[in-house]
PAROKOL-824779 format. One record per residue: residue in three letters; x, y, z of N, C-alpha, C in turn; chain. Coordinates in steps of 0.001 Angstrom, whole numbers, plus 500000, padded with zeros to 6 digits. Each point is the difference from the previous one (the first is absolute). Last residue first. Example, Ala and Ser with C-alpha at 12.3 -4.5 7.8 and 13.67 -1.06 7.14 Angstrom:
<rs>
@code:SER | n.east:512850 | n.north:497750 | n.up:507080 | ca.east:500820 | ca.north:501190 | ca.up:500060 | c.east:499230 | c.north:501090 | c.up:500730 | unit:A $
@code:ALA | n.east:500290 | n.north:494280 | n.up:499930 | ca.east:499110 | ca.north:501190 | ca.up:500000 | c.east:500900 | c.north:501200 | c.up:500000 | unit:A $
</rs>
This chain:
<rs>
@code:TRP | n.east:512373 | n.north:560653 | n.up:470235 | ca.east:498574 | ca.north:500139 | ca.up:499716 | c.east:499669 | c.north:501413 | c.up:499851 | unit:A $
@code:PRO | n.east:504942 | n.north:498480 | n.up:498767 | ca.east:499145 | ca.north:500005 | ca.up:501203 | c.east:498545 | c.north:500262 | c.up:499613 | unit:A $
@code:ASP | n.east:503377 | n.north:497539 | n.up:496552 | ca.east:499594 | ca.north:501340 | ca.up:500448 | c.east:499148 | c.north:499895 | c.up:501275 | unit:A $
@code:ILE | n.east:503926 | n.north:496553 | n.up:498420 | ca.east:498542 | ca.north:500135 | ca.up:500026 | c.east:499675 | c.north:501381 | c.up:500532 | unit:A $
@code:GLY | n.east:504444 | n.north:497785 | n.up:499480 | ca.east:499556 | ca.north:500984 | ca.up:499022 | c.east:498491 | c.north:500171 | c.up:499933 | unit:A $
@code:ALA | n.east:502950 | n.north:497317 | n.up:502994 | ca.east:499515 | ca.north:499273 | ca.up:498817 | c.east:499492 | c.north:500964 | c.up:498927 | unit:A $
@code:ALA | n.east:501455 | n.north:501652 | n.up:504212 | ca.east:501164 | ca.north:499325 | ca.up:499402 | c.east:499604 | c.north:499262 | c.up:498723 | unit:A $
@code:ARG | n.east:496592 | n.north:502026 | n.up:502545 | ca.east:500840 | ca.north:501035 | ca.up:499380 | c.east:501198 | c.north:499365 | c.up:499303 | unit:A $
@code:GLU | n.east:497236 | n.north:497115 | n.up:502442 | ca.east:499296 | ca.north:500497 | ca.up:498814 | c.east:500820 | c.north:501066 | c.up:499296 | unit:A $
@code:GLU | n.east:501612 | n.north:498356 | n.up:504107 | ca.east:500081 | ca.north:498958 | ca.up:498971 | c.east:499336 | c.north:500470 | c.up:498704 | unit:A $
@code:ALA | n.east:499649 | n.north:502796 | n.up:503772 | ca.east:501379 | ca.north:499994 | ca.up:499498 | c.east:500166 | c.north:498960 | c.up:498894 | unit:A $
@code:ASP | n.east:495858 | n.north:500150 | n.up:502249 | ca.east:500179 | ca.north:501213 | ca.up:499184 | c.east:501399 | c.north:500031 | c.up:499383 | unit:A $
@code:LEU | n.east:499103 | n.north:496573 | n.up:503070 | ca.east:499283 | ca.north:499769 | ca.up:498744 | c.east:500132 | c.north:501208 | c.up:499067 | unit:A $
@code:ARG | n.east:501807 | n.north:500385 | n.up:504328 | ca.east:500784 | ca.north:499048 | ca.up:499192 | c.east:499332 | c.north:499733 | c.up:498655 | unit:A $
@code:GLN | n.east:497661 | n.north:502704 | n.up:503073 | ca.east:501194 | ca.north:500702 | ca.up:499536 | c.east:500868 | c.north:499087 | c.up:499126 | unit:A $
@code:PHE | n.east:496212 | n.north:498139 | n.up:502115 | ca.east:499615 | ca.north:500894 | ca.up:498904 | c.east:501202 | c.north:500762 | c.up:499442 | unit:A $
@code:THR | n.east:500720 | n.north:497294 | n.up:503805 | ca.east:499673 | ca.north:499163 | ca.up:498838 | c.east:499628 | c.north:500872 | c.up:498807 | unit:A $
@code:GLN | n.east:500710 | n.north:502122 | n.up:504145 | ca.east:501263 | ca.north:499499 | ca.up:499446 | c.east:499752 | c.north:499169 | c.up:498744 | unit:A $
@code:ALA | n.east:496232 | n.north:501492 | n.up:502423 | ca.east:500679 | ca.north:501138 | ca.up:499354 | c.east:501304 | c.north:499546 | c.up:499348 | unit:A $
@code:THR | n.east:497713 | n.north:496821 | n.up:502551 | ca.east:499230 | ca.north:500325 | ca.up:498797 | c.east:500673 | c.north:501129 | c.up:499229 | unit:A $
@code:THR | n.east:501749 | n.north:498813 | n.up:504202 | ca.east:500352 | ca.north:499012 | ca.up:498973 | c.east:499238 | c.north:500245 | c.up:498699 | unit:A $
@code:SER | n.east:499004 | n.north:502827 | n.up:503694 | ca.east:501399 | ca.north:500149 | ca.up:499599 | c.east:500365 | c.north:499034 | c.up:498875 | unit:A $
@code:GLU | n.east:495698 | n.north:499721 | n.up:502023 | ca.east:500141 | ca.north:501242 | ca.up:499235 | c.east:501418 | c.north:500143 | c.up:499452 | unit:A $
@code:THR | n.east:499202 | n.north:496389 | n.up:502885 | ca.east:499310 | ca.north:499818 | ca.up:498721 | c.east:500130 | c.north:501238 | c.up:499127 | unit:A $
@code:LEU | n.east:501660 | n.north:500211 | n.up:504394 | ca.east:500825 | ca.north:499100 | ca.up:499195 | c.east:499383 | c.north:499820 | c.up:498615 | unit:A $
@code:LYS | n.east:497525 | n.north:502387 | n.up:503144 | ca.east:501155 | ca.north:500788 | ca.up:499557 | c.east:500916 | c.north:499154 | c.up:499117 | unit:A $
@code:SER | n.east:496330 | n.north:497841 | n.up:502000 | ca.east:499529 | ca.north:500928 | ca.up:498967 | c.east:501146 | c.north:500870 | c.up:499484 | unit:A $
@code:LEU | n.east:500737 | n.north:496933 | n.up:503613 | ca.east:499881 | ca.north:499350 | ca.up:498697 | c.east:499558 | c.north:500960 | c.up:498907 | unit:A $
@code:ASP | n.east:502772 | n.north:500797 | n.up:504568 | ca.east:498718 | ca.north:500407 | ca.up:499456 | c.east:499904 | c.north:499471 | c.up:498572 | unit:A $
@code:GLY | n.east:502990 | n.north:497757 | n.up:504235 | ca.east:499919 | ca.north:501075 | ca.up:499023 | c.east:498587 | c.north:500273 | c.up:499553 | unit:A $
@code:TRP | n.east:501788 | n.north:497033 | n.up:503539 | ca.east:500552 | ca.north:499509 | ca.up:498732 | c.east:499915 | c.north:501070 | c.up:498917 | unit:A $
@code:GLU | n.east:498160 | n.north:500555 | n.up:504416 | ca.east:501460 | ca.north:500109 | ca.up:500032 | c.east:500667 | c.north:499486 | c.up:498718 | unit:A $
@code:ASP | n.east:495063 | n.north:501544 | n.up:499219 | ca.east:500577 | ca.north:499468 | ca.up:501233 | c.east:501518 | c.north:500101 | c.up:499930 | unit:A $
@code:PRO | n.east:494921 | n.north:501884 | n.up:497529 | ca.east:501465 | ca.north:499889 | ca.up:499987 | c.east:500506 | c.north:499480 | c.up:501349 | unit:A $
@code:THR | n.east:495088 | n.north:498801 | n.up:498038 | ca.east:500686 | ca.north:500903 | ca.up:500928 | c.east:501517 | c.north:499822 | c.up:499892 | unit:A $
@code:SER | n.east:496394 | n.north:497423 | n.up:497764 | ca.east:500376 | ca.north:501224 | ca.up:499290 | c.east:500774 | c.north:500983 | c.up:500874 | unit:A $
@code:GLN | n.east:498259 | n.north:495738 | n.up:501678 | ca.east:500932 | ca.north:499773 | ca.up:498897 | c.east:500475 | c.north:501284 | c.up:499334 | unit:A $
@code:PRO | n.east:498552 | n.north:500105 | n.up:505212 | ca.east:499331 | ca.north:499661 | ca.up:498738 | c.east:501012 | c.north:499952 | c.up:498847 | unit:A $
@code:ILE | n.east:500716 | n.north:499286 | n.up:505267 | ca.east:500623 | ca.north:500749 | ca.up:498902 | c.east:499317 | c.north:499579 | c.up:498702 | unit:A $
@code:ARG | n.east:498011 | n.north:498511 | n.up:503976 | ca.east:500996 | ca.north:500880 | ca.up:500604 | c.east:500655 | c.north:500880 | c.up:498945 | unit:A $
@code:ARG | n.east:496963 | n.north:496670 | n.up:498645 | ca.east:499269 | ca.north:501054 | ca.up:500701 | c.east:500972 | c.north:501014 | c.up:500605 | unit:A $
@code:TYR | n.east:501812 | n.north:496225 | n.up:497912 | ca.east:499409 | ca.north:500895 | ca.up:498999 | c.east:499177 | c.north:501110 | c.up:500646 | unit:A $
@code:GLY | n.east:501828 | n.north:496717 | n.up:502826 | ca.east:501077 | ca.north:500743 | ca.up:499356 | c.east:499473 | c.north:500980 | c.up:498964 | unit:A $
@code:ALA | n.east:497003 | n.north:497015 | n.up:502030 | ca.east:500407 | ca.north:501042 | ca.up:500959 | c.east:501124 | c.north:500850 | c.up:499416 | unit:A $
@code:ALA | n.east:498571 | n.north:496217 | n.up:497552 | ca.east:499000 | ca.north:501066 | ca.up:499948 | c.east:500377 | c.north:501142 | c.up:500944 | unit:A $
@code:ILE | n.east:502684 | n.north:496169 | n.up:500136 | ca.east:500160 | ca.north:500676 | ca.up:498702 | c.east:499033 | c.north:501179 | c.up:499914 | unit:A $
@code:ALA | n.east:499603 | n.north:497240 | n.up:503745 | ca.east:501262 | ca.north:500746 | ca.up:500068 | c.east:500240 | c.north:500771 | c.up:498698 | unit:A $
@code:GLU | n.east:496303 | n.north:497090 | n.up:500210 | ca.east:499766 | ca.north:501198 | ca.up:500818 | c.east:501265 | c.north:500838 | c.up:500105 | unit:A $
@code:GLY | n.east:500298 | n.north:495874 | n.up:497784 | ca.east:499166 | ca.north:500928 | ca.up:499241 | c.east:499749 | c.north:501289 | c.up:500767 | unit:A $
@code:ILE | n.east:502232 | n.north:496533 | n.up:502226 | ca.east:500853 | ca.north:500549 | ca.up:498938 | c.east:499226 | c.north:501031 | c.up:499192 | unit:A $
@code:GLU | n.east:497602 | n.north:497636 | n.up:503272 | ca.east:500986 | ca.north:500885 | ca.up:500631 | c.east:500884 | c.north:500665 | c.up:498950 | unit:A $
@code:ASP | n.east:496921 | n.north:496741 | n.up:498549 | ca.east:499286 | ca.north:501197 | ca.up:500454 | c.east:500973 | c.north:501001 | c.up:500618 | unit:A $
@code:ARG | n.east:501654 | n.north:495814 | n.up:498746 | ca.east:499697 | ca.north:500811 | ca.up:498821 | c.east:499294 | c.north:501282 | c.up:500390 | unit:A $
@code:ASP | n.east:500849 | n.north:496882 | n.up:503423 | ca.east:501254 | ca.north:500571 | ca.up:499507 | c.east:499743 | c.north:500910 | c.up:498803 | unit:A $
@code:ALA | n.east:496367 | n.north:497565 | n.up:501690 | ca.east:500369 | ca.north:501065 | ca.up:500932 | c.east:501287 | c.north:500680 | c.up:499535 | unit:A $
@code:THR | n.east:498603 | n.north:496256 | n.up:497614 | ca.east:499074 | ca.north:501106 | ca.up:499761 | c.east:500346 | c.north:501179 | c.up:500895 | unit:A $
@code:ARG | n.east:502354 | n.north:496019 | n.up:500649 | ca.east:500401 | ca.north:500635 | ca.up:498741 | c.east:499117 | c.north:501200 | c.up:499693 | unit:A $
@code:GLU | n.east:498891 | n.north:497383 | n.up:503777 | ca.east:501256 | ca.north:500725 | ca.up:500211 | c.east:500442 | c.north:500725 | c.up:498730 | unit:A $
@code:VAL | n.east:496179 | n.north:497216 | n.up:499763 | ca.east:499722 | ca.north:501166 | ca.up:500840 | c.east:501269 | c.north:500831 | c.up:500192 | unit:A $
@code:VAL | n.east:500415 | n.north:495915 | n.up:497729 | ca.east:499222 | ca.north:500946 | ca.up:499192 | c.east:499746 | c.north:501277 | c.up:500790 | unit:A $
@code:ILE | n.east:502051 | n.north:496456 | n.up:502272 | ca.east:500924 | ca.north:500585 | ca.up:499016 | c.east:499277 | c.north:501046 | c.up:499163 | unit:A $
@code:ARG | n.east:497412 | n.north:497481 | n.up:502989 | ca.east:500855 | ca.north:500944 | ca.up:500731 | c.east:500969 | c.north:500701 | c.up:499038 | unit:A $
@code:ALA | n.east:497297 | n.north:496556 | n.up:498307 | ca.east:499191 | ca.north:501180 | ca.up:500302 | c.east:500842 | c.north:501052 | c.up:500708 | unit:A $
@code:SER | n.east:501962 | n.north:495820 | n.up:499191 | ca.east:499814 | ca.north:500747 | ca.up:498750 | c.east:499219 | c.north:501279 | c.up:500244 | unit:A $
@code:ALA | n.east:500472 | n.north:497064 | n.up:503604 | ca.east:501298 | ca.north:500597 | ca.up:499684 | c.east:499904 | c.north:500835 | c.up:498723 | unit:A $
@code:ALA | n.east:496238 | n.north:497518 | n.up:501221 | ca.east:500180 | ca.north:501107 | ca.up:500947 | c.east:501317 | c.north:500710 | c.up:499726 | unit:A $
@code:GLU | n.east:499109 | n.north:496122 | n.up:497551 | ca.east:499125 | ca.north:501083 | ca.up:499573 | c.east:500151 | c.north:501225 | c.up:500904 | unit:A $
@code:ALA | n.east:502324 | n.north:496113 | n.up:501212 | ca.east:500560 | ca.north:500548 | ca.up:498754 | c.east:499156 | c.north:501171 | c.up:499495 | unit:A $
@code:GLU | n.east:498473 | n.north:497562 | n.up:503753 | ca.east:501181 | ca.north:500797 | ca.up:500352 | c.east:500592 | c.north:500655 | c.up:498750 | unit:A $
@code:SER | n.east:494881 | n.north:499086 | n.up:499604 | ca.east:501122 | ca.north:499140 | ca.up:500377 | c.east:501168 | c.north:500901 | c.up:500372 | unit:A $
@code:LEU | n.east:494744 | n.north:501537 | n.up:500463 | ca.east:501247 | ca.north:500052 | ca.up:499241 | c.east:501005 | c.north:498970 | c.up:500496 | unit:A $
@code:GLU | n.east:495555 | n.north:501069 | n.up:501891 | ca.east:499978 | ca.north:499007 | ca.up:498926 | c.east:501320 | c.north:499933 | c.up:499242 | unit:A $
@code:ASP | n.east:499066 | n.north:503203 | n.up:503526 | ca.east:500106 | ca.north:498653 | ca.up:500573 | c.east:500044 | c.north:498911 | c.up:498935 | unit:A $
@code:VAL | n.east:499338 | n.north:504605 | n.up:498729 | ca.east:501343 | ca.north:499744 | ca.up:500515 | c.east:500148 | c.north:498573 | c.up:500515 | unit:A $
@code:GLN | n.east:495963 | n.north:502379 | n.up:498242 | ca.east:500685 | ca.north:498989 | ca.up:499193 | c.east:501348 | c.north:499582 | c.up:500575 | unit:A $
@code:ALA | n.east:497176 | n.north:503410 | n.up:501970 | ca.east:499184 | ca.north:498788 | ca.up:499936 | c.east:500729 | c.north:498882 | c.up:499252 | unit:A $
@code:ARG | n.east:501949 | n.north:504317 | n.up:500221 | ca.east:500035 | ca.north:499345 | ca.up:501316 | c.east:499221 | c.north:498693 | c.up:499986 | unit:A $
@code:LEU | n.east:499808 | n.north:502650 | n.up:496133 | ca.east:501327 | ca.north:499414 | ca.up:500164 | c.east:500101 | c.north:499265 | c.up:501332 | unit:A $
@code:LYS | n.east:496080 | n.north:502422 | n.up:499142 | ca.east:500070 | ca.north:498825 | ca.up:499131 | c.east:501337 | c.north:499289 | c.up:500164 | unit:A $
@code:GLU | n.east:499413 | n.north:504084 | n.up:502226 | ca.east:499177 | ca.north:498957 | ca.up:500610 | c.east:500046 | c.north:498718 | c.up:499183 | unit:A $
@code:LYS | n.east:502163 | n.north:503773 | n.up:498257 | ca.east:500701 | ca.north:499524 | ca.up:501194 | c.east:499237 | c.north:498860 | c.up:500662 | unit:A $
@code:ALA | n.east:498017 | n.north:502257 | n.up:496376 | ca.east:501091 | ca.north:499144 | ca.up:499530 | c.east:500764 | c.north:499410 | c.up:501182 | unit:A $
@code:THR | n.east:494980 | n.north:501198 | n.up:501015 | ca.east:501140 | ca.north:500746 | ca.up:499475 | c.east:501069 | c.north:499014 | c.up:499545 | unit:A $
@code:MET | n.east:494622 | n.north:498882 | n.up:500023 | ca.east:501234 | ca.north:499910 | ca.up:500787 | c.east:501106 | c.north:500837 | c.up:499347 | unit:A $
@code:PRO | n.east:495398 | n.north:499158 | n.up:498306 | ca.east:500330 | ca.north:501284 | ca.up:500615 | c.east:501280 | c.north:499971 | c.up:500841 | unit:A $
@code:ASP | n.east:498504 | n.north:497141 | n.up:495408 | ca.east:500147 | ca.north:499838 | ca.up:501441 | c.east:500422 | c.north:501331 | c.up:500634 | unit:A $
@code:SER | n.east:499033 | n.north:498526 | n.up:495260 | ca.east:499520 | ca.north:501234 | ca.up:500607 | c.east:500044 | c.north:499945 | c.up:501521 | unit:A $
@code:GLU | n.east:501281 | n.north:496251 | n.up:497260 | ca.east:500851 | ca.north:501121 | ca.up:499619 | c.east:499577 | c.north:501297 | c.up:500685 | unit:A $
@code:VAL | n.east:499490 | n.north:494771 | n.up:501609 | ca.east:499159 | ca.north:501123 | ca.up:499606 | c.east:500896 | c.north:501200 | c.up:499731 | unit:A $
@code:ALA | n.east:502047 | n.north:495958 | n.up:501178 | ca.east:498841 | ca.north:499517 | ca.up:499253 | c.east:499145 | c.north:501143 | c.up:499482 | unit:A $
@code:THR | n.east:505289 | n.north:500684 | n.up:500654 | ca.east:498854 | ca.north:499741 | ca.up:500873 | c.east:498819 | c.north:499599 | c.up:499140 | unit:A $
@code:ARG | n.east:505076 | n.north:498939 | n.up:498538 | ca.east:499006 | ca.north:501074 | ca.up:499977 | c.east:498879 | c.north:499636 | c.up:500980 | unit:A $
@code:ARG | n.east:505539 | n.north:498588 | n.up:498459 | ca.east:498766 | ca.north:499761 | ca.up:500755 | c.east:499073 | c.north:501210 | c.up:499926 | unit:A $
@code:ALA | n.east:504489 | n.north:499896 | n.up:498107 | ca.east:498946 | ca.north:499490 | ca.up:499137 | c.east:498677 | c.north:499794 | c.up:500746 | unit:A $
@code:VAL | n.east:504027 | n.north:501382 | n.up:502198 | ca.east:499599 | ca.north:501063 | ca.up:499084 | c.east:498788 | c.north:499557 | c.up:499190 | unit:A $
@code:PHE | n.east:502075 | n.north:496989 | n.up:502993 | ca.east:499313 | ca.north:501045 | ca.up:500763 | c.east:499559 | c.north:501149 | c.up:499116 | unit:A $
@code:ALA | n.east:502539 | n.north:496323 | n.up:498214 | ca.east:498601 | ca.north:499669 | ca.up:500263 | c.east:499276 | c.north:501104 | c.up:500749 | unit:A $
@code:PRO | n.east:504058 | n.north:501295 | n.up:496796 | ca.east:499850 | ca.north:499212 | ca.up:501212 | c.east:498518 | c.north:499787 | c.up:500289 | unit:A $
@code:GLN | n.east:501515 | n.north:500675 | n.up:494956 | ca.east:499657 | ca.north:500772 | ca.up:501189 | c.east:499982 | c.north:499075 | c.up:501205 | unit:A $
@code:THR | n.east:503193 | n.north:499245 | n.up:495634 | ca.east:498650 | ca.north:499769 | ca.up:500486 | c.east:499758 | c.north:500847 | c.up:501233 | unit:A $
@code:VAL | n.east:503483 | n.north:499423 | n.up:495444 | ca.east:499737 | ca.north:500718 | ca.up:501243 | c.east:498563 | c.north:499744 | c.up:500393 | unit:A $
@code:ILE | n.east:503953 | n.north:497488 | n.up:496843 | ca.east:498575 | ca.north:500245 | ca.up:500171 | c.east:499794 | c.north:500661 | c.up:501354 | unit:A $
@code:GLY | n.east:504315 | n.north:498550 | n.up:498505 | ca.east:499542 | ca.north:501058 | ca.up:499122 | c.east:498521 | c.north:500322 | c.up:500127 | unit:A $
@code:ARG | n.east:501593 | n.north:495168 | n.up:501414 | ca.east:500847 | ca.north:501187 | ca.up:499944 | c.east:499427 | c.north:501003 | c.up:499020 | unit:A $
@code:MET | n.east:498456 | n.north:495454 | n.up:501523 | ca.east:499183 | ca.north:501194 | ca.up:500000 | c.east:500859 | c.north:501257 | c.up:500000 | unit:A $
</rs>
């Protein structure tokens, strides 16, 4: 069965009634006793990975809230760099056109 990914049994289980008013936490608590040790270990890994991803995502979002992408920082002001390189590129293109004998616009 190499290469085939299957869902753990605890993920595939469903309650008999989809419109059950129980919360997700209540449903999980009700199913905990039915889990094998392997299923419980898998569930714990899923919960830990989800928590790690949430923490990483929140750290990234906090960084963007602290310094929005368009804000100059210690690395420099991107808009000034863009203006400078654009001007340099146009000057080089103008020089190439003059050297090739092309009349300016």
